[in-house]
ZARO-682509 format. One record per residue (C-alpha): y, z, x; residue in one letter. Coordinates in steps of 0.02 Angstrom, whole numbers. Layout:
{site {Y; Z; X}; A}
...
END
This chain:
{site {-728; 870; -1568}; G}
{site {-572; 788; -1499}; G}
{site {-488; 826; -1336}; G}
{site {-534; 955; -1206}; A}
{site {-636; 1061; -1327}; E}
{site {-771; 925; -1343}; C}
{site {-931; 984; -1259}; L}
{site {-981; 809; -1207}; L}
{site {-811; 780; -1126}; L}
{site {-822; 946; -1033}; Q}
{site {-999; 905; -978}; R}
{site {-948; 734; -913}; L}
{site {-803; 803; -808}; H}
{site {-900; 953; -742}; R}
{site {-899; 994; -556}; D}
{site {-1069; 928; -497}; R}
{site {-1072; 1051; -354}; S}
{site {-1067; 1197; -478}; V}
{site {-1202; 1141; -599}; Y}
{site {-1331; 1107; -464}; R}
{site {-1459; 1240; -515}; H}
{site {-1587; 1205; -649}; D}
{site {-1544; 1356; -757}; Q}
{site {-1358; 1314; -762}; Q}
{site {-1394; 1132; -799}; R}
{site {-1510; 1172; -944}; Q}
{site {-1373; 1276; -1025}; Q}
{site {-1259; 1124; -1044}; I}
{site {-1401; 1005; -1092}; Y}
{site {-1465; 1109; -1239}; F}
{site {-1611; 1184; -1143}; G}
{site {-1684; 1018; -1087}; Y}
{site {-1749; 1006; -910}; G}
{site {-1840; 839; -917}; D}
{site {-1768; 710; -798}; V}
{site {-1780; 566; -922}; H}
{site {-1697; 666; -1062}; E}
{site {-1551; 722; -954}; I}
{site {-1524; 546; -885}; S}
{site {-1520; 479; -1062}; T}
{site {-1395; 612; -1118}; Q}
{site {-1283; 572; -970}; Q}
{site {-1277; 388; -1019}; I}
{site {-1237; 435; -1198}; L}
{site {-1101; 554; -1136}; D}
{site {-1021; 411; -1042}; K}
{site {-1022; 298; -1194}; I}
{site {-953; 434; -1309}; H}
{site {-810; 483; -1193}; C}
{site {-762; 304; -1158}; Y}
{site {-740; 258; -1340}; Y}
{site {-684; 428; -1407}; R}
{site {-581; 514; -1272}; H}
{site {-504; 380; -1159}; A}
{site {-335; 411; -1245}; Y}
{site {-354; 600; -1239}; D}
{site {-353; 610; -1049}; V}
{site {-219; 478; -1019}; G}
{site {-333; 337; -959}; W}
{site {-266; 228; -1098}; R}
{site {-104; 220; -1195}; V}
{site {-98; 162; -1375}; K}
{site {4; 4; -1388}; R}
{site {67; 57; -1558}; T}
{site {151; 209; -1482}; K}
{site {214; 113; -1331}; L}
{site {281; -29; -1439}; A}
{site {364; 98; -1555}; H}
{site {446; 178; -1406}; R}
{site {508; 9; -1346}; H}
{site {586; -28; -1516}; R}
{site {672; 141; -1530}; V}
{site {734; 132; -1351}; T}
{site {798; -46; -1376}; A}
{site {892; 9; -1531}; S}
{site {973; 157; -1443}; I}
{site {1007; 47; -1292}; N}
{site {1102; -77; -1401}; Y}
{site {1203; 58; -1489}; R}
{site {1242; 145; -1325}; S}
{site {1314; -15; -1253}; R}
{site {1413; -72; -1405}; H}
{site {1455; 81; -1509}; S}
{site {1443; 237; -1401}; V}
{site {1445; 183; -1219}; P}
{site {1475; 360; -1158}; R}
{site {1354; 452; -1273}; A}
{site {1313; 628; -1224}; S}
{site {1157; 657; -1122}; A}
{site {1098; 796; -1239}; S}
{site {1101; 683; -1392}; M}
{site {1005; 544; -1303}; I}
{site {880; 670; -1235}; A}
{site {846; 735; -1411}; S}
{site {806; 560; -1469}; V}
{site {688; 537; -1323}; N}
{site {600; 696; -1375}; N}
{site {577; 622; -1549}; I}
{site {500; 467; -1470}; M}
{site {378; 576; -1374}; L}
{site {341; 685; -1525}; H}
{site {159; 690; -1577}; D}
{site {103; 587; -1427}; V}
{site {-42; 704; -1395}; E}
{site {-87; 739; -1578}; N}
{site {-233; 654; -1664}; D}
{site {-237; 491; -1567}; D}
{site {-411; 458; -1631}; Q}
{site {-371; 496; -1815}; K}
{site {-269; 338; -1831}; S}
{site {-361; 171; -1838}; P}
{site {-370; 74; -1676}; P}
{site {-224; -45; -1652}; P}
{site {-258; -230; -1677}; P}
{site {-293; -335; -1524}; P}
{site {-135; -382; -1431}; M}
{site {-103; -567; -1413}; H}
{site {-43; -633; -1248}; H}
{site {148; -623; -1250}; P}
{site {165; -800; -1184}; H}
{site {51; -869; -1320}; L}
{site {109; -771; -1472}; S}
{site {293; -756; -1521}; P}
{site {248; -616; -1642}; D}
{site {188; -496; -1506}; S}
{site {263; -323; -1522}; T}
{site {239; -279; -1339}; V}
{site {363; -324; -1205}; S}
{site {317; -481; -1105}; P}
{site {333; -379; -945}; T}
{site {180; -279; -996}; L}
{site {13; -362; -977}; Q}
{site {-167; -309; -994}; S}
{site {-268; -250; -849}; A}
{site {-450; -291; -814}; A}
{site {-554; -328; -970}; P}
{site {-622; -172; -1052}; S}
{site {-806; -144; -1082}; M}
{site {-790; -155; -1270}; D}
{site {-689; -315; -1262}; G}
{site {-579; -279; -1413}; D}
{site {-427; -195; -1338}; E}
{site {-344; -195; -1170}; K}
{site {-232; -58; -1111}; S}
{site {-52; -99; -1065}; P}
{site {-22; -117; -881}; S}
{site {129; -165; -779}; M}
{site {139; -351; -757}; A}
{site {160; -439; -594}; A}
{site {336; -410; -530}; A}
{site {463; -526; -609}; P}
{site {574; -637; -504}; S}
{site {707; -504; -479}; D}
{site {585; -360; -468}; G}
{site {684; -229; -565}; F}
{site {671; -269; -750}; E}
{site {508; -174; -774}; D}
{site {565; -10; -695}; E}
{site {617; 78; -855}; W}
{site {452; 23; -937}; K}
{site {357; 100; -792}; L}
{site {452; 262; -823}; L}
{site {404; 257; -1006}; E}
{site {220; 234; -967}; V}
{site {230; 379; -845}; C}
{site {309; 489; -978}; G}
{site {174; 451; -1105}; L}
{site {32; 483; -983}; I}
{site {110; 643; -917}; Q}
{site {95; 716; -1093}; Q}
{site {-92; 684; -1089}; K}
{site {-129; 731; -910}; R}
{site {-134; 918; -948}; A}
{site {-301; 891; -1034}; K}
{site {-371; 801; -883}; L}
{site {-312; 944; -770}; V}
{site {-392; 1074; -884}; S}
{site {-557; 979; -876}; L}
{site {-561; 953; -688}; R}
{site {-449; 1087; -617}; G}
{site {-292; 1068; -513}; A}
{site {-382; 1071; -346}; Q}
{site {-500; 928; -391}; R}
{site {-356; 828; -464}; M}
{site {-252; 848; -306}; N}
{site {-399; 786; -199}; R}
{site {-459; 644; -309}; N}
{site {-532; 482; -243}; K}
{site {-384; 378; -304}; F}
{site {-269; 461; -178}; M}
{site {-265; 441; 12}; S}
{site {-173; 531; 150}; H}
{site {-93; 453; 302}; A}
{site {-229; 429; 433}; A}
{site {-315; 293; 535}; R}
{site {-496; 260; 489}; A}
{site {-636; 175; 586}; Q}
{site {-751; 30; 542}; R}
{site {-925; 93; 583}; Y}
{site {-1078; -13; 619}; H}
{site {-1254; 30; 562}; Y}
{site {-1362; -123; 606}; W}
{site {-1441; -201; 760}; S}
{site {-1347; -366; 743}; R}
{site {-1159; -388; 750}; Y}
{site {-1027; -498; 674}; D}
{site {-894; -568; 791}; D}
{site {-766; -439; 730}; D}
{site {-881; -287; 745}; D}
{site {-867; -169; 892}; R}
{site {-1024; -106; 977}; A}
{site {-945; 60; 1027}; E}
{site {-939; 112; 843}; W}
{site {-1126; 93; 815}; L}
{site {-1189; 249; 724}; V}
{site {-1366; 316; 740}; S}
{site {-1454; 400; 593}; P}
{site {-1476; 588; 594}; R}
{site {-1603; 589; 452}; Y}
{site {-1757; 483; 421}; E}
{site {-1708; 407; 253}; D}
{site {-1578; 415; 115}; F}
{site {-1669; 548; 14}; K}
{site {-1689; 665; 163}; T}
{site {-1505; 638; 206}; E}
{site {-1448; 690; 33}; M}
{site {-1565; 841; 19}; L}
{site {-1546; 910; 197}; S}
{site {-1370; 860; 246}; N}
{site {-1271; 979; 356}; A}
{site {-1107; 936; 266}; L}
{site {-1159; 921; 83}; Y}
{site {-1328; 928; -3}; T}
{site {-1395; 884; -174}; L}
{site {-1518; 996; -265}; A}
{site {-1693; 917; -283}; P}
{site {-1673; 908; -472}; Q}
{site {-1503; 825; -453}; Q}
{site {-1582; 693; -344}; W}
{site {-1721; 660; -470}; L}
{site {-1598; 643; -614}; I}
{site {-1485; 527; -514}; A}
{site {-1634; 424; -456}; W}
{site {-1696; 403; -634}; E}
{site {-1523; 352; -693}; S}
{site {-1513; 225; -550}; A}
{site {-1680; 152; -608}; R}
{site {-1610; 128; -783}; Y}
{site {-1462; 34; -713}; H}
{site {-1570; -73; -599}; C}
{site {-1661; -140; -750}; D}
{site {-1501; -202; -831}; T}
{site {-1440; -382; -840}; T}
{site {-1282; -329; -748}; R}
{site {-1386; -280; -597}; C}
{site {-1494; -437; -600}; R}
{site {-1337; -544; -602}; E}
{site {-1279; -477; -434}; L}
{site {-1284; -625; -314}; R}
{site {-1298; -599; -126}; P}
{site {-1185; -665; 11}; H}
{site {-1317; -749; 118}; K}
{site {-1229; -730; 286}; Y}
{site {-1207; -541; 271}; W}
{site {-1377; -515; 191}; A}
{site {-1462; -601; 337}; Q}
{site {-1354; -511; 464}; L}
{site {-1397; -342; 387}; Y}
{site {-1580; -392; 367}; D}
{site {-1594; -353; 182}; L}
{site {-1762; -372; 96}; R}
{site {-1804; -532; 4}; Q}
{site {-1896; -546; -162}; L}
{site {-1986; -691; -242}; R}
{site {-1903; -726; -408}; L}
{site {-1936; -836; -558}; S}
{site {-1819; -984; -584}; P}
{site {-1734; -899; -731}; D}
{site {-1722; -732; -640}; D}
{site {-1811; -648; -787}; S}
{site {-1926; -522; -707}; F}
{site {-1971; -341; -725}; D}
{site {-1905; -237; -581}; S}
{site {-2062; -129; -586}; S}
{site {-2185; -273; -569}; S}
{site {-2092; -394; -453}; R}
{site {-2223; -527; -483}; T}
{site {-2228; -666; -351}; P}
{site {-2155; -830; -414}; T}
{site {-2072; -984; -344}; T}
{site {-1901; -927; -276}; M}
{site {-1842; -801; -148}; T}
{site {-1677; -709; -143}; S}
{site {-1597; -556; -67}; F}
{site {-1598; -418; -197}; A}
{site {-1498; -260; -223}; V}
{site {-1608; -106; -211}; S}
{site {-1615; 52; -315}; Q}
{site {-1549; 147; -165}; S}
{site {-1393; 37; -163}; H}
{site {-1361; 75; -346}; I}
{site {-1392; 261; -321}; L}
{site {-1272; 270; -173}; A}
{site {-1133; 193; -277}; M}
{site {-1168; 309; -423}; M}
{site {-1164; 464; -312}; L}
{site {-999; 410; -236}; Y}
{site {-918; 380; -406}; C}
{site {-981; 538; -490}; N}
{site {-990; 677; -359}; C}
{site {-817; 731; -304}; D}
{site {-872; 851; -168}; A}
{site {-994; 726; -91}; L}
{site {-863; 589; -95}; Q}
{site {-734; 702; -12}; S}
{site {-852; 755; 128}; Q}
{site {-907; 575; 158}; F}
{site {-728; 510; 168}; M}
{site {-679; 648; 289}; D}
{site {-802; 578; 418}; T}
{site {-695; 421; 435}; F}
{site {-543; 514; 503}; Y}
{site {-522; 604; 667}; K}
{site {-485; 788; 668}; R}
{site {-366; 866; 793}; E}
{site {-429; 849; 973}; N}
{site {-590; 766; 914}; E}
{site {-667; 631; 1025}; S}
{site {-741; 467; 967}; D}
{site {-918; 527; 1001}; D}
{site {-890; 686; 902}; E}
{site {-822; 583; 757}; L}
{site {-976; 471; 760}; K}
{site {-1089; 623; 763}; Q}
{site {-1005; 690; 607}; R}
{site {-1023; 524; 519}; H}
{site {-1206; 516; 569}; A}
{site {-1236; 645; 432}; N}
{site {-1199; 505; 308}; F}
{site {-1276; 358; 403}; Y}
{site {-1385; 297; 259}; H}
{site {-1251; 331; 130}; F}
{site {-1121; 230; 225}; G}
{site {-1243; 90; 265}; R}
{site {-1295; 68; 83}; L}
{site {-1115; 64; 22}; L}
{site {-1065; -64; 154}; R}
{site {-1214; -175; 111}; E}
{site {-1176; -164; -75}; L}
{site {-995; -218; -54}; I}
{site {-1012; -347; 86}; E}
{site {-1175; -424; 24}; C}
{site {-1158; -407; -165}; F}
{site {-973; -375; -193}; G}
{site {-855; -484; -294}; L}
{site {-724; -596; -216}; K}
{site {-546; -583; -281}; I}
{site {-533; -755; -359}; Y}
{site {-397; -700; -479}; N}
{site {-241; -688; -373}; K}
{site {-144; -602; -512}; N}
{site {-255; -448; -525}; V}
{site {-178; -289; -456}; Q}
{site {-272; -141; -380}; F}
{site {-184; 27; -386}; Y}
{site {-209; 172; -266}; H}
{site {-107; 329; -234}; G}
{site {-31; 378; -67}; I}
{site {79; 518; -6}; T}
{site {260; 493; 44}; A}
{site {207; 519; 225}; E}
{site {101; 361; 227}; T}
{site {188; 224; 325}; M}
{site {145; 42; 358}; F}
{site {192; -78; 497}; L}
{site {133; -231; 400}; E}
{site {112; -279; 219}; T}
{site {-62; -344; 260}; S}
{site {-182; -199; 293}; I}
{site {-365; -180; 342}; Y}
{site {-437; -28; 253}; I}
{site {-598; 28; 337}; H}
{site {-623; 194; 247}; A}
{site {-689; 204; 68}; P}
{site {-551; 152; -50}; L}
{site {-561; 185; -236}; S}
{site {-438; 82; -334}; T}
{site {-411; 48; -519}; T}
{site {-348; -102; -613}; T}
{site {-275; 11; -748}; R}
{site {-105; 77; -701}; I}
{site {-126; 216; -831}; E}
{site {-273; 286; -733}; V}
{site {-178; 274; -569}; A}
{site {-30; 366; -645}; I}
{site {-141; 501; -720}; A}
{site {-215; 539; -549}; Y}
{site {-57; 515; -448}; S}
{site {44; 663; -509}; Y}
{site {43; 804; -382}; H}
{site {112; 979; -371}; D}
{site {245; 918; -250}; E}
{site {285; 759; -349}; N}
{site {287; 656; -190}; D}
{site {151; 530; -229}; L}
{site {173; 343; -235}; L}
{site {64; 202; -300}; L}
{site {10; 56; -194}; L}
{site {-7; -107; -288}; E}
{site {-131; -210; -189}; L}
{site {-182; -392; -202}; Q}
{site {-289; -512; -104}; D}
{site {-203; -575; 53}; D}
{site {-203; -763; 32}; D}
{site {-131; -789; 207}; T}
{site {-301; -749; 285}; V}
{site {-452; -864; 274}; L}
{site {-579; -792; 153}; G}
{site {-561; -659; 20}; M}
{site {-584; -471; 18}; A}
{site {-736; -407; -76}; R}
{site {-749; -260; -194}; Y}
{site {-878; -184; -311}; F}
{site {-842; -161; -495}; D}
{site {-900; 17; -532}; C}
{site {-869; 15; -720}; D}
{site {-1052; 6; -767}; W}
{site {-1113; 132; -637}; L}
{site {-980; 267; -644}; S}
{site {-991; 407; -772}; D}
{site {-803; 382; -791}; F}
{site {-805; 199; -840}; C}
{site {-632; 219; -918}; G}
{site {-562; 233; -741}; E}
{site {-597; 47; -711}; A}
{site {-639; 89; -530}; E}
{site {-646; -51; -403}; K}
{site {-719; 3; -236}; F}
{site {-679; -64; -62}; F}
{site {-752; -13; 106}; I}
{site {-764; -89; 280}; G}
{site {-601; -185; 280}; G}
{site {-675; -348; 346}; Y}
{site {-537; -443; 255}; K}
{site {-362; -374; 227}; P}
{site {-272; -329; 67}; L}
{site {-88; -365; 38}; K}
{site {34; -229; -16}; I}
{site {125; -314; -158}; E}
{site {237; -165; -194}; T}
{site {249; 24; -199}; V}
{site {283; 114; -363}; L}
{site {368; 283; -369}; D}
{site {287; 365; -520}; V}
{site {398; 518; -521}; F}
{site {560; 417; -519}; L}
{site {493; 265; -611}; G}
{site {546; 146; -471}; R}
{site {469; -19; -417}; N}
{site {500; -58; -232}; Y}
{site {436; -238; -238}; C}
{site {600; -317; -182}; N}
{site {613; -197; -37}; Y}
{site {438; -247; 20}; F}
{site {484; -429; 4}; R}
{site {636; -395; 112}; A}
{site {529; -303; 241}; L}
{site {409; -450; 246}; H}
{site {553; -571; 278}; V}
{site {622; -454; 412}; M}
{site {453; -451; 499}; A}
{site {446; -642; 497}; D}
{site {623; -654; 564}; M}
{site {588; -541; 713}; F}
{site {421; -628; 749}; Q}
{site {498; -800; 765}; G}
{site {422; -863; 602}; C}
{site {505; -954; 459}; F}
{site {509; -867; 290}; S}
{site {573; -917; 120}; D}
{site {733; -818; 91}; T}
{site {808; -914; -53}; A}
{site {840; -756; -154}; S}
{site {1017; -689; -135}; E}
{site {953; -518; -188}; E}
{site {828; -514; -44}; I}
{site {963; -568; 78}; K}
{site {1076; -428; 18}; S}
{site {938; -300; 38}; I}
{site {896; -361; 214}; I}
{site {1077; -351; 270}; L}
{site {1096; -179; 193}; H}
{site {939; -111; 275}; L}
{site {986; -181; 446}; L}
{site {1165; -117; 437}; Q}
{site {1106; 54; 380}; T}
{site {980; 65; 520}; Q}
{site {1109; 16; 651}; I}
{site {1236; 141; 585}; S}
{site {1109; 282; 585}; E}
{site {1057; 243; 764}; R}
{site {1238; 240; 817}; K}
{site {1274; 408; 736}; Q}
{site {1116; 484; 806}; Q}
{site {1160; 426; 982}; R}
{site {1333; 503; 972}; K}
{site {1260; 664; 902}; K}
{site {1134; 676; 1044}; N}
{site {1270; 641; 1172}; S}
{site {1380; 782; 1103}; R}
{site {1235; 904; 1101}; Q}
{site {1194; 866; 1283}; N}
{site {1373; 898; 1339}; T}
{site {1387; 1060; 1242}; M}
{site {1229; 1139; 1313}; T}
{site {1294; 1163; 1491}; R}
{site {1449; 1173; 1600}; T}
{site {1484; 1011; 1693}; M}
{site {1547; 985; 1870}; T}
{site {1686; 862; 1913}; M}
{site {1562; 727; 1962}; S}
{site {1465; 754; 1800}; E}
{site {1627; 739; 1701}; Q}
{site {1663; 575; 1788}; H}
{site {1488; 514; 1745}; E}
{site {1514; 568; 1564}; L}
{site {1675; 467; 1553}; Q}
{site {1585; 316; 1624}; L}
{site {1445; 345; 1500}; H}
{site {1567; 351; 1354}; E}
{site {1649; 190; 1412}; L}
{site {1480; 106; 1415}; N}
{site {1441; 177; 1243}; E}
{site {1605; 107; 1176}; D}
{site {1563; -62; 1250}; A}
{site {1394; -58; 1163}; D}
{site {1473; -1; 1000}; D}
{site {1581; -157; 998}; M}
{site {1421; -255; 963}; D}
{site {1356; -125; 841}; L}
{site {1514; -129; 734}; D}
{site {1484; -238; 582}; I}
{site {1618; -371; 591}; D}
{site {1573; -510; 471}; L}
{site {1678; -661; 432}; A}
{site {1790; -646; 280}; E}
{site {1694; -778; 183}; E}
{site {1527; -697; 225}; D}
{site {1595; -528; 172}; E}
{site {1650; -597; 3}; K}
{site {1479; -677; -25}; V}
{site {1390; -515; 16}; I}
{site {1502; -411; -97}; V}
{site {1483; -534; -241}; A}
{site {1294; -537; -219}; S}
{site {1284; -347; -218}; R}
{site {1391; -333; -374}; R}
{site {1289; -464; -465}; K}
{site {1127; -379; -416}; M}
{site {1188; -205; -463}; S}
{site {1251; -268; -632}; R}
{site {1083; -348; -669}; K}
{site {989; -188; -627}; I}
{site {1105; -82; -734}; S}
{site {1055; -184; -888}; T}
{site {880; -109; -877}; T}
{site {937; 73; -879}; F}
{site {869; 194; -1006}; T}
{site {992; 274; -1128}; P}
{site {986; 438; -1031}; V}
{site {1032; 347; -872}; R}
{site {1170; 251; -960}; L}
{site {1252; 413; -1017}; S}
{site {1278; 467; -836}; T}
{site {1315; 301; -748}; V}
{site {1469; 192; -752}; D}
{site {1390; 20; -751}; T}
{site {1552; -65; -698}; E}
{site {1560; 28; -533}; S}
{site {1374; 55; -508}; Y}
{site {1312; 3; -336}; D}
{site {1123; -8; -317}; Y}
{site {1132; -1; -127}; F}
{site {1208; 172; -125}; N}
{site {1042; 245; -182}; E}
{site {916; 164; -66}; T}
{site {751; 258; -92}; P}
{site {711; 388; 40}; K}
{site {536; 316; 62}; Y}
{site {607; 144; 100}; I}
{site {730; 218; 225}; T}
{site {587; 310; 312}; K}
{site {478; 154; 308}; L}
{site {612; 46; 389}; V}
{site {642; 177; 524}; D}
{site {454; 190; 554}; Y}
{site {439; 2; 570}; Y}
{site {587; -14; 689}; C}
{site {526; 130; 796}; T}
{site {355; 50; 822}; H}
{site {414; -126; 862}; V}
{site {402; -160; 1049}; D}
{site {411; -350; 1054}; N}
{site {536; -462; 964}; V}
{site {536; -651; 952}; C}
{site {688; -745; 884}; I}
{site {691; -930; 848}; D}
{site {871; -988; 867}; W}
{site {843; -1134; 747}; K}
{site {798; -1015; 606}; N}
{site {951; -910; 641}; M}
{site {1076; -1053; 644}; T}
{site {1011; -1178; 516}; M}
{site {1125; -1191; 366}; H}
{site {973; -1220; 257}; N}
{site {984; -1102; 109}; W}
{site {812; -1032; 151}; K}
{site {847; -995; 335}; A}
{site {908; -835; 418}; F}
{site {1087; -893; 439}; N}
{site {1147; -747; 332}; F}
{site {1102; -630; 477}; C}
{site {1184; -730; 614}; K}
{site {1349; -632; 615}; S}
{site {1253; -471; 632}; L}
{site {1127; -521; 766}; L}
{site {1210; -664; 862}; C}
{site {1373; -704; 951}; Y}
{site {1491; -832; 877}; E}
{site {1561; -897; 1042}; Q}
{site {1398; -923; 1137}; I}
{site {1219; -961; 1091}; E}
{site {1143; -791; 1123}; W}
{site {1087; -635; 1032}; I}
{site {1169; -463; 1034}; K}
{site {1052; -362; 1143}; L}
{site {1140; -199; 1099}; S}
{site {1105; -230; 915}; V}
{site {921; -265; 947}; L}
{site {905; -107; 1053}; L}
{site {991; -7; 917}; A}
{site {870; -75; 787}; L}
{site {715; -60; 897}; F}
{site {739; 84; 1020}; P}
{site {566; 60; 1098}; N}
{site {585; -125; 1129}; L}
{site {501; -185; 1290}; T}
{site {507; -375; 1278}; A}
{site {620; -504; 1196}; I}
{site {574; -686; 1169}; N}
{site {708; -813; 1121}; V}
{site {665; -994; 1081}; R}
{site {756; -1160; 1053}; N}
{site {920; -1103; 1129}; I}
{site {1052; -1196; 1227}; K}
{site {1063; -1113; 1397}; L}
{site {1237; -1071; 1463}; S}
{site {1318; -973; 1603}; Y}
{site {1400; -855; 1478}; D}
{site {1232; -812; 1397}; A}
{site {1152; -765; 1564}; V}
{site {1309; -669; 1615}; Q}
{site {1295; -573; 1451}; N}
{site {1116; -524; 1496}; I}
{site {1173; -468; 1668}; Y}
{site {1316; -363; 1599}; N}
{site {1202; -283; 1472}; F}
{site {1073; -232; 1603}; I}
{site {1210; -172; 1720}; Q}
{site {1284; -58; 1586}; R}
{site {1119; 23; 1549}; F}
{site {1078; 36; 1733}; K}
{site {1238; 136; 1758}; A}
{site {1184; 266; 1633}; K}
{site {1116; 426; 1707}; K}
{site {958; 430; 1600}; Q}
{site {927; 244; 1593}; S}
{site {738; 263; 1618}; S}
{site {726; 369; 1461}; A}
{site {840; 268; 1348}; S}
{site {804; 91; 1409}; F}
{site {624; 31; 1394}; S}
{site {662; -157; 1397}; L}
{site {586; -241; 1549}; Y}
{site {563; -425; 1501}; R}
{site {676; -560; 1424}; I}
{site {593; -729; 1398}; E}
{site {681; -892; 1350}; I}
{site {575; -1040; 1295}; F}
{site {608; -1218; 1236}; E}
{site {775; -1218; 1328}; I}
{site {908; -1351; 1302}; D}
{site {968; -1387; 1482}; Q}
{site {1094; -1524; 1445}; D}
{site {1245; -1421; 1498}; S}
{site {1165; -1288; 1609}; Y}
{site {996; -1306; 1694}; S}
{site {869; -1171; 1731}; V}
{site {876; -1213; 1917}; K}
{site {1064; -1192; 1918}; Q}
{site {1048; -1026; 1829}; C}
{site {919; -967; 1957}; Y}
{site {1029; -1011; 2104}; D}
{site {1183; -922; 2034}; E}
{site {1103; -762; 1967}; F}
{site {946; -722; 2066}; I}
{site {1035; -614; 2195}; E}
{site {1137; -523; 2063}; K}
{site {983; -475; 1963}; F}
{site {889; -420; 2119}; K}
{site {1026; -293; 2154}; L}
{site {989; -218; 1982}; L}
{site {801; -214; 2013}; G}
{site {767; -370; 1910}; W}
{site {718; -548; 1953}; T}
{site {712; -722; 1877}; I}
{site {560; -834; 1864}; T}
{site {564; -1009; 1789}; F}
{site {465; -1165; 1753}; N}
{site {581; -1315; 1740}; P}
{site {443; -1431; 1678}; F}
{site {403; -1319; 1529}; E}
{site {587; -1278; 1495}; R}
{site {562; -1091; 1508}; E}
{site {626; -945; 1611}; M}
{site {598; -760; 1618}; C}
{site {710; -616; 1672}; I}
{site {595; -472; 1715}; V}
{site {615; -299; 1790}; Q}
{site {536; -275; 1961}; L}
END
């Protein structure tokens, strides 16, 4: 049969924790109870569902349908721009319904589409060049469409992402009916915001491992752990079937081709086997020959298969990586000890036999909630991480009841020596159409290339590029900022953050004054406080030069006009492209992410050369916002507004002057005069390095200001030979 009524498809997607008893299992396997027979049927189920039902459940999208939708949309897009620019939304929506008509009917009755040629090699390709194939499929004849690497401007593929989401959403109902809403909402391709630990299971350590996270086994071996576990257990017959299936896979060429990473294999003390020069041996005989090598074991293969195929086991195992409320480190390790052998085998499989990410253009997709925040675009993921190279699969699993899920697009971080390792689970998973790629341990980082909003069809790649440049700017590093679009986004995000902080501060001040009746002395203090606030707000007011303002406005208009050319017909019917301003609809997730980043920054380093160079790739476009025009110094009030928990500021390559030090003194004095300065002012250290002392020396500064700063509870230290000084709170 086709679709959800197929018995083999239902059997493949069954809940393993339900069909654990022999009698229930025999009912779905036609009365067979033999381990070999059931293992064989399970392999055949996997093959059947991969070739017959991958389109039914939304794991693949037919290119003929997607290309047809592109052509119809392009035709309507042209007519809407030239003939009916203000077409009614209802008419356009009806045409979209026609494009989606019959999406879920008889996908398999039509012949498979011909192989798609690479768009850059074939001018006759019917698929948009911004769609590219994902990882090679098992059959090798057809690759599913996947979003390409972000183009230079980062927005042209957004409407295509929305189309792919619409097509898959029509199919996803079948996947939900097979697995159930609860299993779908807790699938392995989705993570929640939490901090995981990197456990250790062996007697020897790598330099980056921490001895305090050494876990001791609770059970004697892997089999006992799976059959007697306090958190989740397998039935004895389930273990035998899985063990037999793992033996089949161990005898395959794919398994024999797994090559070990010698350093990790020796560190983890894996067993060595004597192999023939051509590696052609029978895994059951293991006859001694001339070569030795570290070999993957049947237990390694079984551990990976259990993780891929058993939802409940996978969920319980992953839960042991995250702390519960009021749980200590020792209690967390005791919980994880229930899966000591399981975790050790998975770590050995990935770190000793995993694949390196040689292809820098491959993308790994994983779902997150809107509450997940990041301080850096380079992340170490210690917990089990199931990703997929097929964006269709990621979209199918990312929809949630609350529609608040996002997709991470991950790549190898080429800024770190070495490459992250993963295991290709295609050939072990019962759901090979998922194209699952598995990470664990987080020894090397992954880079967040972008975040995709599936529900809105948005690609946030340019925002993440802007955040990366912002992080470099406030860490004293140089970053390539040649793109005018990225510069516009950075300025917009900084100005928005400053304005929100300013409004929040005024709101808090009004609330404090309204909650109680003030005495005369308190009223006087309030007036002084408001004067200080007004003085700070002079720096917070955005007062750019007229030429800079014109450049920013022109850049924003150019960028907004370019984005509006990618709108769908429905969007065009409701938007005036001439007055459209992209920056008025900054995504809520990006706003929250910027606020999260700014709140957690406690140390800022600014290189004055990067801020003042007129090089087109430097940070000169932010100078009016962050620096004074008259003197070589930064606006401390602006930095404190951006980073409210700032404790230390480091400024390099600056020309020291009396006015700059006086500005620091006035700033500290104003905050010192505030009644609740200890709560609102966490800054305690201002460092200045690589000082130009031609017009004003460090020694002269010390002599003129040391007594003034001491009266405020601060002091000055300096090293004239190293051209550095520090103003620090006592």
